[in-house]
N, C-alpha and C positions, 0 to 999 in steps of 0.2 A: 292310548296308553295300554301297555302290555302288563297284565297282572301276573306276578310271579307267584305261583301256588307253592313252590318249594320254600320261598321266603315266608309265606304265611304259615306254612306247616312248622317251619323252624321257630317263628314267633310264638305260635301256640305251644310248642314244646317248651320254650323257655318260660312261658307264663305258667304252665302246669308245674314245671320244676320249681319255680319261685313260690307257688302256692303250697306245694308240698313242704318246702323248706319253712315257710311261715307256719304251717301246721306243726311241724316238729319243734319250731322255736317256741310256739305258744304252749306246747305240751311239755317241753323238757328244759329248754335253755335256762329259764329264770327260776327254776325250782330244783331243790335238792331231791334226791330219791325219796327221802322220807316225806317231804312236802307233796311230791307228786302222788305218792301212795295215799296220803290223806285226801288229796283232791279227788282222785279216782274213786275212793271209798265214798266221798260225799256225793259225787255224781250218781253213783249207783244207788245210794240211799235215797236221794231226792227222787230219782225215777221210780223206785219202789213205792215211795210214799204217794207219788202221783198216780200210780197204776194199780193200786189195790183198794178194794172197798174195806173201810174200817168198820169193825163191829160197833154196835151201839155202846156208848160209854156215858156215864154220868159225870158231870163236873164236880169238883170239890165244892165245899160249902162257900168258900171265898168267891169262886167264879160264879156260882149260882147267885150269890148276893150281888155281884157286879152286874149280872145280866138283868136284874130287876131294879137296880138303883142307879140314879144319874146324879152327877154333880157331887159325889162323895169321894173324898181323897183318902186313900188308905196307904200308910207307909209301913211296909213290912221289912224287918231287918234280914240281912243275910251276912255271910261270913266276910264279904268284901265291903259291906256297908254302902254299896253303890247301886242297889236295886230299889226302885220306887214303883209301887203299884198305884195307878191312878185311874180315875174314870173321868172322861171328858164328854159332856153332852154334845151331840151332833144333831142337826135338824133331822126330823123323821124322814125316812126314805121309803118310798113305796107304800106309805100309810101303815105298814105292818112290821117292817124290818128297819133297824137302824144299827149303827156301829158305835161302840165306845172303845176308847183305848184303855186296856186293862193293865198292861205291863209297859213300863218305860225304863229300860235298862241301858245305862250309859257308862262308858269307861274310856279314858283317854290317857295315854302316856306317850313318851317319845317313840315307842316302837309298837304300841298296840292301841287299837281303837274299836269300840263296840257301840253301836247305836241301834237298839232293838225296840221298836214300837209295835207291840202285839195287839191286834184288834180283837174285840169280842162282839159277836152278833147278838143283838137284843131283839126279842120279839115283843111288840106292843100288844096290849090287850085289845082284842077286836071290839069295836064299838057295840056290836049287837050280835048275839049268837043265835043262829037259827038251825033247824034240822038239816037245811041244805048245806051248812058248813061242813058237815060230815067229819067233825073232829079236827077241823083245819088248825085251830089254835094249838092243840096238843101236838099235831104233826109238825108244825112250824117250830115249836119249842124243842121237840126231840131232835129235829134236824140241826137247829142252832147249837144245841148241846154237843152233838157229835162233831160239828165243824169246829166249835170252840175247843173241844178236847184235842182234836188233831193239831190245831194251831198251837195250843199249849205244849203239846209233846214236841213239836218242831222247835219252838223257841227254847224250851227247857234243854233240849239236846244241844242246841247251839251254844247256850250259855255254859253248860257243863264243859263242853269241849274247849270253849274260849278260856275259861278259868283254869282248866287242866293245863292248857298250853302256857298260860301265865306262870303257873307253878313250876313247870318243867323248862321254862325259858326257851320256847321253841322258835323264837325269833319274831320277825314282823308278822302281824296278823291284823286284818280288818274284818269286821262283821257288821253288816247293815241289814235290817229288816224293817220294812214298812208296808203299808197297804193302800189300796185305792179302790173306790167303787167304780166299776167299769160300766155298769148299767143298772138303772133302777126304774122299772116300768110297772104298769098295773099287772103284768103277767109274770115277771121274773125279776130277780135281784142277783147281781153278780159282784162278788168280792175277789180281788186279786191280792195275793200275798207275795211281795217281792223280797227275794233273799240274795244277798251277796256275801261272799267270803273270799278274802284275799290272803295269800301267803306266798310271797314271791310273785306269783301270777294270780289273777282273780278268776272267780267262777260265779256265775249268776244263774239262778233258777227261780221258777215261779210256781205258785199253786193257784188254781182257779176254783171258785166255789159258786155254782149256779143253782139258785133255789127257785123252784116253781111255786109261785104265790097262790096258785089255784089248788094245788094238791099238798103243799107244804113239804114236798120231797126235794132232796138234792138230786139234780138231773144227772143222769149218765148219758153218754153220747147216743147210745142206742134208743134212749127214750124219746128222741126227737124224730124218729122215723116210724113208718108203718111197720107192723110186725112182719119179719121175714125179709125185709128189703135189704138189698146189698148197697149199703152206703159207703163201705170202706173203699171199694174200687173207684167210684167217681171222685170221692174226696182226694184219694191218693194221686190219681192221674191229674187232677186239677192243680194240686200242690207241685207236682213235678213240672207241669207246664209253667206255673208261676216262677219256679226256680230257674228254668231255662230262659224265660223272658228277662228276668232280672240280671242274669249273668251276661246275656247278649247286650243289655242296655248299659251295663257298668262292669268294666273289667276288674274292679276291686271287689265285686260281689262273687262269692264262690260257695257252691253247695256240693255236697258229696253225692253226685249222681253217677259219674263215670270215673271214679277214683280207682287207681291201680290196687289199692287195698280194698277188696270187694266188700269186706264186712262193714266198712264205713258207709257204703252207699245207701241212700234212702231208697226204700222199696215200697213200703206201705205203712199206713197208720194201723193201729189196732183198736179194739174196743175200748181200751184204757188210755188212749192217747189224750193228753190234756187239751181242753177246749173251753170256750165260753160263748155266750150269745152277746152280741153287741147291741147298741141302742136300736139299730135297724132290724134286729131279729136275725141277722146272718150269723152263721157258725164261724168262729175263728179258731183255728188250730194253733196251739202254741208249743214250741220246742225249747228246751233248755239249752244253755250255752254248750256247744260241743256235741250236741245230739245229732244234728243233720248238716252241720257246717263247721269250719274251723272256728276256734274259740274267739278269734278277733271279730267275728261276726256278731258275737253276743247272743242274747235270746232273740228268736225270730218267730213271727206270727204270720199266718196266711188266712185272709178272709175268703170264705168260699161263697162265690156268687149264688144267689137264690136259684137262678136258672139251672145251675149244675145239679141241683137236688130236686128239681121240679118233678112232682109225681110221687115222691117217696117221703117228703117231709109231712109230719102230722099237721 
C-alpha cells in the first residue's frame, strides 16, 4: 500500500481548520458582544484569584460562629428572600479538618438558575496540645479563616453579579458552585471549589486549597520542592508531553501547543499555577476552561508522575 503524504497533510490541515472554527464558535457564536465581554472578564478575574496570595483576613462573626458550631441552621434574610445559610455536619476529615456547608443560595426561573453551595473549613480542637505542636492549632485556624474568607468573597461576587443581571434582564444565565474533598490524609487536606457560569455559552473554573496538616499552612507549589530547585521546567515539559500523547490518541482532543495564534499556545506553568495533591501524593496541575485548550475541552488536569520530579520533591 502506498501512503499518500499529501493526503495526510491535507487531512491535518482540514482538522486544524475545523478546530480553529470550533474555537471561534465556542468563543463567539453563541454569545453577544456584551456576554462575551462579561465572560472574558470572569476568566481573567478567576485566574487572578487563583494566582495571587491573599492577605490574612478575619471572617465575620457569623462565619466564625459557623466554623465552631455544627448542626445549627441559620436563616438570614436578603432582598430576594432566596438565600438560606445553613450548616451541615460532615464526618471528620483528617482528624483535624472538616467541611460544613455555610451558604446555600438557590434561584430558579424560566431563564435564570443559581445553585450555590459554599463550603466552610472547620478546624477541630486538637485532642492534646504539646510543645511539639508549635502552635499548630492556631496556624490551622488562621489558614482556615483565610480560605473561608476567599470562598466567601468568590460566592458573594457571583451572587451580586447574578442578582444585578436579574434586575437588568440580561437574558439567560446559570451559576453553579459546589465543592468536593479531593484528598484527606494524615499529611494534607485538599478542598476543590467548582464554579460554573453560563450565559449563552458556559465557562467553568476551579479553586484548589491544599493544607499541610503538619504545619497548618496552605501549600504553595514551591513549598513542595527543595529550595532553589527548578520544578517549573520538568512539570511544563511533562504537561506538553501528555498533551501531545492525548491528541495523538484522540483526534477530538486538542490543546494549544502549535496554534497559529501564538499567544494561545501553552509554554510553561508559573509559580502561581493551580495545583493540588491527590491521594497518592502526586502533584496535579489544573487549568480553567479556555486556559490551555478550546472551551469545549472544559477544565483539564494533568497528574505529574513522581519520577518526573525525583530528586527535587521534599
